[in-house]
C-alpha positions as CSV (number, residue, x, y, z in Angstrom):
1,M,51.8,137.1,193.4
2,E,52.5,140.9,193.3
3,T,53.1,143.2,196.0
4,T,52.0,146.9,195.8
5,D,55.5,148.2,195.3
6,F,56.0,145.8,192.2
7,R,52.8,146.7,190.8
8,R,53.4,150.4,191.1
9,R,56.8,150.0,189.4
10,E,55.4,148.0,186.3
11,L,52.3,150.0,186.0
12,L,54.3,153.3,185.6
13,R,55.6,151.6,182.5
14,L,52.5,150.8,180.9
15,S,50.4,153.0,178.6
16,P,48.6,156.0,180.2
17,F,45.1,154.4,179.7
18,V,46.1,151.3,181.5
19,F,47.8,153.3,184.3
20,A,44.7,155.4,184.8
21,A,42.5,152.4,185.0
22,T,44.5,150.7,187.6
23,I,45.0,153.7,190.1
24,P,42.3,152.9,192.4
25,A,43.7,149.3,192.9
26,L,47.0,150.7,194.1
27,G,45.6,151.2,197.7
28,S,45.1,147.4,198.1
29,P,48.1,145.9,199.9
30,T,48.4,142.8,197.9
31,K,45.9,142.9,195.0
32,V,46.4,140.5,192.2
33,L,45.9,141.5,188.6
34,T,43.5,138.9,187.1
35,P,41.0,139.0,184.2
36,S,38.2,139.5,186.7
37,S,40.0,142.7,188.2
38,G,38.6,144.9,185.3
39,V,41.7,146.8,184.9
40,G,42.7,145.5,181.5
41,V,46.0,143.8,182.5
42,F,46.4,140.0,182.3
43,D,49.4,138.5,183.9
44,V,50.6,135.4,182.1
45,R,51.6,133.8,185.6
46,T,48.1,134.1,186.6
47,F,47.3,131.9,183.6
48,G,50.1,129.4,184.4
49,A,53.1,130.6,182.9
50,T,56.1,129.9,185.0
51,G,59.1,131.8,183.9
52,D,61.2,129.5,185.4
53,G,63.7,128.9,182.2
54,K,62.6,125.1,182.2
55,T,59.0,124.7,181.7
56,L,57.3,125.4,178.2
57,D,55.0,128.4,178.8
58,T,53.6,128.5,175.2
59,Q,50.2,127.3,176.2
60,A,49.7,129.6,179.1
61,I,50.9,132.7,177.2
62,N,48.7,131.9,174.3
63,R,45.8,131.4,176.7
64,T,46.5,134.7,178.3
65,I,46.5,136.5,174.8
66,E,43.2,134.9,173.8
67,T,41.5,135.9,177.0
68,A,42.6,139.5,176.8
69,A,41.4,139.5,173.2
70,A,37.9,138.0,174.1
71,A,37.7,140.8,176.8
72,G,37.9,143.5,174.2
73,G,41.5,144.0,174.5
74,G,44.1,144.9,177.2
75,T,47.8,144.5,178.3
76,V,49.2,140.9,178.6
77,L,52.0,141.3,181.2
78,F,55.1,139.4,181.3
79,P,56.8,139.8,184.7
80,A,60.6,139.3,185.3
81,G,61.5,135.6,184.3
82,N,62.5,133.4,181.5
83,Y,59.7,132.3,179.3
84,I,60.5,129.4,177.2
85,C,58.1,129.2,174.2
86,F,57.3,127.9,170.8
87,S,55.0,130.0,168.5
88,I,53.0,132.9,170.4
89,H,50.0,134.2,168.6
90,L,49.4,138.1,168.7
91,K,45.7,139.3,168.6
92,S,44.2,142.5,167.8
93,H,43.8,145.1,170.5
94,V,46.3,143.2,172.9
95,N,49.7,144.8,173.9
96,L,52.5,142.4,175.1
97,Y,54.3,144.3,177.8
98,L,57.9,142.9,178.6
99,S,58.8,143.9,182.1
100,Q,62.4,144.6,183.0
101,G,64.1,141.4,183.7
102,C,61.6,139.4,181.3
103,T,63.1,137.2,178.4
104,I,61.1,135.4,175.9
105,V,63.2,132.4,175.0
106,A,62.7,130.8,171.7
107,A,62.7,127.0,172.4
108,E,65.1,124.8,170.6
109,S,63.9,123.7,167.4
110,P,64.1,120.1,166.0
111,L,67.4,119.2,164.7
112,P,67.9,117.9,161.5
113,R,66.1,114.6,160.7
114,Q,64.3,115.0,164.1
115,S,60.6,115.6,164.3
116,S,60.5,117.6,167.6
117,G,62.5,120.0,169.4
118,Y,62.7,121.2,173.3
119,N,60.6,119.0,175.5
120,G,58.9,117.4,172.3
121,G,57.5,120.7,170.9
122,T,57.6,122.3,167.5
123,Y,57.0,125.9,166.1
124,D,53.8,126.2,164.1
125,P,54.0,124.9,160.5
126,A,55.1,127.4,157.6
127,E,52.1,128.2,155.7
128,P,51.7,126.5,152.2
129,N,53.1,129.0,149.8
130,T,54.7,127.2,147.0
131,T,53.3,129.6,144.4
132,Y,55.5,132.4,145.4
133,D,58.6,130.4,146.5
134,A,60.3,131.0,143.1
135,Y,60.5,134.7,143.7
136,Q,62.2,135.1,147.1
137,D,63.7,132.8,149.5
138,Y,61.8,130.6,151.8
139,G,62.2,133.2,154.7
140,H,60.2,135.8,153.2
141,N,57.4,133.6,152.3
142,H,56.3,132.3,155.4
143,W,55.4,133.8,158.9
144,H,53.6,131.2,161.0
145,N,57.0,129.3,161.7
146,S,58.1,132.1,164.1
147,L,58.6,132.7,167.8
148,I,55.8,135.7,167.6
149,W,53.6,135.9,164.8
150,G,50.3,137.7,163.7
151,E,48.3,137.9,160.5
152,D,45.3,139.8,159.5
153,I,45.1,141.8,163.0
154,H,45.1,145.4,164.0
155,D,45.6,147.7,166.7
156,F,48.4,145.9,168.7
157,S,51.6,146.4,170.2
158,I,54.7,144.8,171.8
159,T,56.4,147.1,174.3
160,G,58.4,147.2,177.5
161,P,62.1,146.8,178.3
162,G,62.3,143.2,178.2
163,L,64.5,140.8,175.9
164,I,63.4,138.4,173.0
165,Y,66.1,135.8,172.9
166,G,65.9,133.7,169.7
167,K,68.0,130.9,171.0
168,G,66.3,128.1,169.3
169,L,65.7,129.8,165.9
170,S,67.3,129.0,162.6
171,F,69.3,131.6,160.9
172,G,68.7,129.9,157.6
173,A,71.5,127.3,157.8
174,G,71.3,123.9,156.4
175,P,71.8,120.7,158.4
176,G,74.5,120.1,161.0
177,R,75.8,121.8,164.2
178,P,78.8,123.2,165.6
179,P,81.1,121.3,167.8
180,A,80.2,121.3,171.7
181,S,83.6,123.0,172.5
182,A,82.5,126.3,170.4
183,G,82.8,129.3,172.6
184,A,79.9,131.3,174.2
185,T,79.3,134.8,172.7
186,G,79.3,137.8,174.9
187,R,79.2,138.5,178.6
188,G,75.8,137.2,179.9
189,F,74.4,135.8,176.7
190,G,76.5,132.5,176.3
191,P,74.1,129.8,175.2
192,E,74.0,126.5,176.6
193,R,75.7,123.6,174.7
194,P,73.5,122.1,172.1
195,A,71.8,118.7,172.4
196,A,73.8,115.8,170.5
197,A,73.0,115.4,166.8
198,P,71.0,112.4,165.7
199,S,73.4,109.1,165.3
200,A,71.7,108.1,161.9
201,P,72.1,109.2,159.4
202,P,75.0,111.4,160.5
203,P,74.7,115.4,160.1
204,R,76.6,117.2,157.3
205,P,80.4,117.7,158.3
206,F,80.6,120.9,160.3
207,N,82.3,123.6,158.4
208,P,83.8,126.1,160.8
209,A,84.0,128.9,158.2
210,R,80.3,129.1,158.3
211,M,79.6,128.7,162.1
212,V,80.8,132.1,163.3
213,R,77.6,132.8,165.2
214,G,78.4,131.2,168.8
215,N,77.7,127.8,170.0
216,Y,74.2,127.4,168.6
217,P,72.8,124.4,166.4
218,M,72.7,124.9,163.0
219,Y,68.7,124.2,162.4
220,Q,67.5,123.7,159.0
221,A,64.8,126.5,158.2
222,E,62.8,124.3,155.7
223,Q,62.4,121.5,157.9
224,A,59.1,121.0,159.7
225,G,58.8,122.2,163.1
226,V,61.7,124.7,163.0
227,G,61.4,128.4,163.7
228,N,63.3,131.0,161.9
229,K,62.0,134.5,162.9
230,A,61.8,136.3,166.3
231,I,58.6,138.3,165.2
232,A,56.5,137.9,161.8
233,L,53.7,140.1,160.9
234,K,51.4,139.9,157.7
235,N,48.8,142.1,156.5
236,C,48.5,144.0,159.7
237,Y,47.7,147.8,160.5
238,N,48.2,150.2,163.4
239,V,51.1,148.5,165.1
240,E,53.7,149.6,167.8
241,L,57.0,147.9,168.5
242,R,58.7,149.9,171.2
243,N,61.8,149.6,173.7
244,F,62.4,145.9,173.7
245,S,65.6,144.0,172.7
246,I,66.2,141.1,170.4
247,L,69.2,138.9,170.7
248,K,69.8,136.3,167.9
249,G,66.7,136.8,165.9
250,G,66.9,134.0,163.4
251,H,66.8,134.7,159.7
252,F,65.0,138.0,160.6
253,G,64.5,139.8,164.0
254,L,61.5,141.3,162.5
255,L,59.7,140.3,159.2
256,L,57.0,142.8,158.6
257,T,55.2,142.2,155.4
258,G,52.1,144.3,154.5
259,V,52.1,146.2,157.6
260,D,50.7,149.8,157.5
261,N,50.7,152.5,160.1
262,L,53.9,151.1,161.8
263,I,56.0,152.6,164.4
264,I,59.3,151.0,165.5
265,D,61.0,152.9,168.3
266,N,64.0,152.4,170.6
267,L,64.7,148.7,169.9
268,K,68.1,147.2,170.2
269,I,68.7,144.2,167.8
270,D,71.9,142.0,168.1
271,T,71.5,139.3,165.6
272,D,72.7,136.7,163.4
273,R,70.9,137.8,160.0
274,D,68.7,140.7,159.2
275,G,67.6,143.1,162.1
276,M,64.5,144.3,160.6
277,D,62.6,143.6,157.0
278,I,60.1,146.1,156.4
279,D,58.4,144.7,153.3
280,C,55.5,146.0,151.2
281,C,54.5,148.4,154.1
282,K,53.0,151.9,154.1
283,N,53.5,154.7,156.7
284,I,56.4,153.4,158.7
285,R,58.4,155.3,161.4
286,V,61.6,153.7,162.6
287,S,63.3,155.8,165.2
288,D,66.1,155.5,167.9
289,C,67.1,151.8,167.0
290,T,70.3,150.2,167.5
291,V,71.0,147.1,165.1
292,N,74.0,144.9,165.1
293,S,74.0,142.4,162.4
294,P,77.2,141.2,161.3
295,W,76.3,138.7,158.5
296,D,73.2,140.5,157.1
297,D,71.4,143.7,156.8
298,G,70.6,145.8,159.6
299,I,67.2,147.7,158.5
300,C,66.2,146.5,155.1
301,P,63.1,147.9,153.5
302,K,61.9,145.5,150.8
303,S,59.0,145.2,148.4
304,S,58.8,141.4,147.5
305,F,56.1,139.4,145.7
306,A,55.5,137.5,149.0
307,L,51.9,138.9,149.3
308,G,51.1,137.4,145.9
309,Y,51.0,140.9,144.2
310,N,53.2,144.0,143.8
311,R,53.1,146.4,146.6
312,A,55.4,149.4,147.1
313,T,57.1,150.3,150.3
314,E,56.3,153.7,150.9
315,N,56.1,156.8,153.1
316,L,59.0,155.5,155.3
317,T,61.0,157.5,157.7
318,I,64.3,156.0,159.3
319,T,66.0,158.4,161.8
320,N,68.4,158.5,164.8
321,C,69.4,155.0,164.3
322,Y,72.8,153.2,165.0
323,I,73.7,150.4,162.5
324,T,76.8,148.2,162.6
325,G,78.2,144.9,161.6
326,A,81.5,145.2,163.6
327,Y,80.5,143.5,166.7
328,R,80.2,139.8,167.8
329,L,76.9,138.4,168.3
330,G,75.5,139.6,171.8
331,T,78.2,142.1,172.7
332,V,76.2,145.1,171.8
333,L,73.4,144.2,174.0
334,D,75.8,143.1,176.8
335,G,77.6,146.2,176.5
336,T,81.1,144.8,175.8
337,F,81.2,145.8,172.3
338,K,83.8,143.1,171.1
339,K,84.8,143.6,167.5
340,F,85.8,140.7,165.2
341,D,89.7,140.5,164.9
342,G,90.1,137.5,162.6
343,S,91.2,135.2,165.4
344,E,90.7,131.6,165.7
345,Q,87.7,132.0,168.0
346,D,86.3,134.1,165.0
347,H,87.2,131.3,162.5
348,G,88.9,133.9,160.3
349,K,85.3,135.3,159.5
350,V,84.7,139.0,159.9
351,G,81.1,140.2,159.6
352,G,80.3,143.6,158.5
353,T,77.2,143.7,156.5
354,G,75.0,145.5,158.9
355,R,73.7,148.4,156.6
356,I,70.5,150.2,155.7
357,K,69.5,148.7,152.3
358,C,66.3,149.2,150.1
359,G,66.1,146.0,148.5
360,T,67.1,143.5,147.0
361,E,63.5,142.3,146.6
362,S,62.1,145.1,144.7
363,N,59.0,143.8,142.8
364,G,56.8,146.7,144.1
365,G,59.2,149.5,144.6
366,F,60.1,152.1,147.0
367,K,58.8,155.7,147.1
368,N,58.7,158.7,149.7
369,I,61.5,157.6,151.9
370,T,63.6,159.5,154.2
371,I,66.7,158.4,156.2
372,S,68.4,160.8,158.6
373,N,70.6,161.3,161.5
374,C,72.2,157.9,161.4
375,V,75.4,156.3,162.3
376,F,77.0,153.5,160.3
377,E,80.0,151.7,161.7
378,G,82.0,148.7,160.4
379,C,79.1,147.9,157.6
380,Q,78.4,148.2,153.9
381,G,77.0,151.7,154.0
382,L,73.7,152.8,152.4
383,A,72.2,150.7,149.4
384,L,69.3,151.6,147.3
385,E,68.6,148.9,144.7
386,T,65.8,148.3,142.2
387,V,66.5,145.3,140.1
388,D,62.9,143.6,139.7
389,G,61.3,146.0,137.5
390,A,60.0,148.5,140.0
391,L,60.6,152.2,140.7
392,L,62.7,153.5,143.4
393,E,62.0,157.2,143.7
394,D,61.5,160.4,145.7
395,I,64.3,159.5,148.5
396,A,66.1,161.9,150.8
397,V,69.1,160.9,152.9
398,T,70.8,163.4,155.1
399,N,72.9,163.7,158.2
400,I,74.8,160.4,158.0
401,T,78.2,159.6,159.7
402,M,80.0,156.5,158.5
403,R,83.2,155.0,159.8
404,D,85.0,152.0,158.6
405,I,82.8,151.2,155.8
406,I,84.0,147.8,154.1
407,S,82.5,148.4,150.8
408,C,80.8,151.3,149.1
409,P,79.5,154.1,151.4
410,I,76.9,154.8,148.8
411,F,75.6,152.3,146.5
412,L,72.8,152.9,143.9
413,R,71.8,150.1,141.4
414,L,69.3,150.0,138.8
415,G,69.3,146.5,137.2
416,S,67.4,144.0,135.3
417,R,67.3,140.8,137.4
418,L,63.5,140.8,136.8
419,R,62.7,138.1,139.5
420,G,58.9,138.1,139.5
421,P,56.2,136.4,137.8
422,K,55.8,137.1,134.1
423,G,53.0,139.5,133.0
424,T,52.2,140.8,136.4
425,G,52.7,144.7,137.3
426,D,55.9,145.9,135.8
427,Q,57.4,142.7,135.7
428,S,59.2,140.4,133.1
429,T,59.8,142.8,130.4
430,V,60.1,146.4,131.7
431,V,63.0,147.4,133.7
432,G,62.1,149.8,136.7
433,T,63.2,153.3,137.4
434,L,66.0,154.9,140.0
435,R,65.3,158.6,140.2
436,R,65.0,161.7,142.2
437,V,67.4,160.7,145.1
438,L,69.0,163.6,147.2
439,I,71.9,162.7,149.5
440,S,73.4,165.4,151.6
441,N,75.6,166.1,154.9
442,I,77.5,162.7,154.7
443,T,80.8,162.1,156.2
444,S,82.5,158.8,156.0
445,S,86.0,157.9,157.3
446,N,88.4,155.1,156.9
447,T,86.5,153.8,153.9
448,A,87.7,150.8,151.8
449,A,89.0,151.9,148.5
450,K,88.5,149.0,146.4
451,F,85.1,150.2,145.2
452,G,84.5,153.9,146.1
453,S,80.8,154.7,145.8
454,N,78.9,153.1,143.0
455,I,76.1,154.5,141.1
456,T,74.9,152.5,138.2
457,G,72.3,151.9,135.7
458,I,72.1,149.7,132.6
459,P,72.2,150.4,128.9
460,G,69.0,152.1,128.0
461,Y,67.9,152.5,131.6
462,P,69.8,155.4,133.2
463,V,69.4,156.4,136.9
464,E,68.2,159.8,136.9
465,D,67.8,163.2,138.7
466,L,70.4,162.7,141.5
467,K,71.9,165.3,143.6
468,F,74.9,164.8,145.9
469,S,76.0,167.7,148.3
470,D,78.0,168.3,151.5
471,I,79.9,165.1,151.5
472,Y,83.2,164.1,152.8
473,V,84.8,160.7,152.0
474,E,88.1,159.7,153.4
475,N,89.2,156.2,152.2
476,V,92.2,154.1,152.5
477,G,93.5,154.9,149.0
478,G,96.6,152.9,147.6
479,G,95.2,152.1,144.2
480,A,97.8,151.5,141.3
481,A,97.7,153.3,138.0
482,E,96.6,150.4,136.1
483,L,93.2,150.2,138.0
484,A,92.0,153.3,136.1
485,Q,92.0,151.2,133.0
486,I,89.6,148.7,134.4
487,Q,86.7,147.8,131.9
488,V,83.9,147.2,134.2
489,P,81.4,144.5,133.1
490,E,77.7,145.4,133.0
491,K,76.1,142.3,134.7
492,E,72.7,143.5,134.0
493,D,70.7,141.0,135.6
494,A,73.1,139.9,138.5
495,Y,72.2,140.0,142.2
496,P,73.2,143.6,143.2
497,E,75.9,143.9,145.8
498,P,78.5,146.7,146.3
499,G,81.4,144.3,145.2
500,M,79.4,143.0,142.1
501,F,81.8,144.5,139.6
502,G,85.1,144.1,141.5
503,T,87.6,146.7,141.6
504,L,86.3,149.9,140.1
505,P,88.3,152.6,138.2
506,A,87.6,155.4,140.9
507,Y,88.3,155.7,144.4
508,G,85.8,158.3,145.1
509,F,82.6,157.9,143.0
510,Y,81.8,155.7,139.9
511,F,79.0,156.8,137.8
512,R,77.5,155.0,134.7
513,H,74.3,155.2,132.9
514,V,73.1,158.4,134.7
515,N,71.3,161.3,133.3
516,R,71.1,164.7,135.3
517,L,73.6,164.6,138.1
518,E,74.6,167.4,140.5
519,M,77.5,167.1,143.0
520,S,78.3,170.2,145.1
521,H,80.6,170.6,148.1
522,V,82.0,167.2,148.0
523,E,85.5,166.2,149.1
524,V,87.4,162.8,148.5
525,Q,90.7,162.4,150.2
526,P,92.7,159.1,150.2
527,K,94.9,158.3,153.1
528,A,97.5,157.0,150.8
529,L,98.3,158.1,147.2
530,D,95.7,156.5,144.7
531,L,96.5,156.7,141.1
532,R,92.9,156.2,139.9
533,P,90.7,159.4,139.4
534,A,88.4,160.5,142.4
535,I,85.3,160.7,140.1
536,Y,84.8,158.6,136.9
537,T,81.8,158.9,134.6
538,D,80.6,156.5,131.8
539,D,77.7,157.2,129.9
540,V,76.6,160.2,132.0
541,H,74.7,163.0,130.6
542,R,73.9,166.6,132.1
543,A,76.2,166.5,135.0
544,D,77.4,169.6,137.1
545,F,80.3,169.3,139.6
546,C,80.9,172.2,141.7
547,F,83.0,172.9,144.7
548,I,84.7,169.5,144.4
549,T,88.0,169.0,146.2
550,A,90.2,166.1,145.5
551,P,93.9,165.4,144.8
552,T,94.7,166.5,141.3
553,Q,97.4,164.1,140.8
554,P,97.3,162.1,138.6
555,R,93.8,163.6,137.9
556,A,90.6,164.1,139.8
557,F,88.1,163.5,136.9
558,S,87.8,160.8,134.2
559,F,84.9,161.5,131.8
560,N,84.1,158.8,129.4
561,K,81.2,158.7,126.7
562,S,79.8,161.5,128.8
563,S,78.3,164.7,127.5
564,D,76.9,168.1,128.6
565,I,79.4,168.0,131.8
566,R,80.3,171.4,133.8
567,V,83.0,171.4,136.3
568,L,82.8,174.8,138.0
569,L,84.7,176.5,141.2
570,S,86.4,173.4,142.3
571,R,89.7,172.7,143.8
572,A,89.9,169.4,142.0
573,A,90.2,170.8,138.4
574,P,89.8,174.0,136.5
575,D,86.4,175.2,135.3
576,A,85.5,173.3,132.1
577,I,82.7,172.4,129.9
578,L,82.2,169.1,128.1
579,P,79.7,169.5,125.2
């Protein structure tokens, strides 16, 4: 039961509406929050949850949520404790409030070829969706097989400073498990040793090169009863996710599909796959978040075909976020910030993905997006991709600092993978568009030199209307002269990744199939002499390069099959006009 002091501390953290409703009760010496209190707060312990870290609390928590929803809404309160759960069901008009010291722990999924997980439990079955499975991977197409999920609901939230720990979730691995001697990850977050694998048939042999995510079982996501997302929402609106943390979020810390009027604020996510996927959503604000995702994307807007029709992700703001892939799982949340070092403990595997990326799923397209005031560290930088026949347009990126980028600081790709059902929307025969992108006030230091920044369309479908300004890139350099002669393959239908073309013939910016480009006040400086050009164009038409600074030896620019080019007022080269 709760004391007055405890209630006062917790209620001060709740919404103003709930706090106002509970003020009269503060005078009672040991007033208990119950459904009959009339204060709109429903304590999960009142409904039977223990928070003892041993008992399955799923039923008690779902009962609390259902009671709150039946009462017209309210706050479901999680006091401090460890609540082991399988699937928790969200409801309209209900706020889950995770108190300081509260951890919702994802119960252990069934191991390969077993029918149940922790204490005989399972996650909710993945809903049948075989019609769309061909157009994006399994994780994108299912929501119910999650720790916390909601579908076709509205006006709800998850708030509070507590933690969601996806201990028993799959990150998408196949059968097998790590050895029992594998080390824990992160001060305070070392998971328990997994249960023994079934004796017959034997699990797939353990591959240490794949298992770099700590001492966790490698649950198979497609297996019945396995959970593979921390939070999954489908077809919802008026949603707020604020202030909590996620450790080890499974395939997705957040999978948000068809969610409109969405606020994501002040989350800390330290995870083994994607931090948050914002898929086919409208009117979204992501602010003040920290994401460490060494092996996959950090913040990833998408526009897949998972809803069964094309829907753009639009009117999106991402601001004041820290994105990294440099740190071992759990060490950002626990404050130790331990980087990968290639040691035996890391199995020779360095992470580093951890980026902001629009794509790869791009059936519905992206429009009206701003990304500002963000810090990238030890990751793959910014990626804007449309390869499935849709548009990507009206994008503004500004005030970004990058350090230790392992591939392209800036990667823009218009391709023709066209992974979507034939004859729907823009799919199957029409390549999309990538246009009207403004990128400014970018600084990137200690950047890998192999790729430079990579901006490419495909023959007949150029990237259009780009403006780059006030950019400083310091890269490692060291490229040999023969690299400038590389003939870059087209790979029109390939999966888009910064390294998809291999080493590029420029160390600063590589532009191919681009119309109407402006670059001004851009400086590229290699730390070691690089014998490739700083800026390379191939099939670029109507481009202005003003106030460009780069080493002039052997040359700063290489213009190939390009026309209507102007170089003006630049230290990198004399003024010139190429008709």
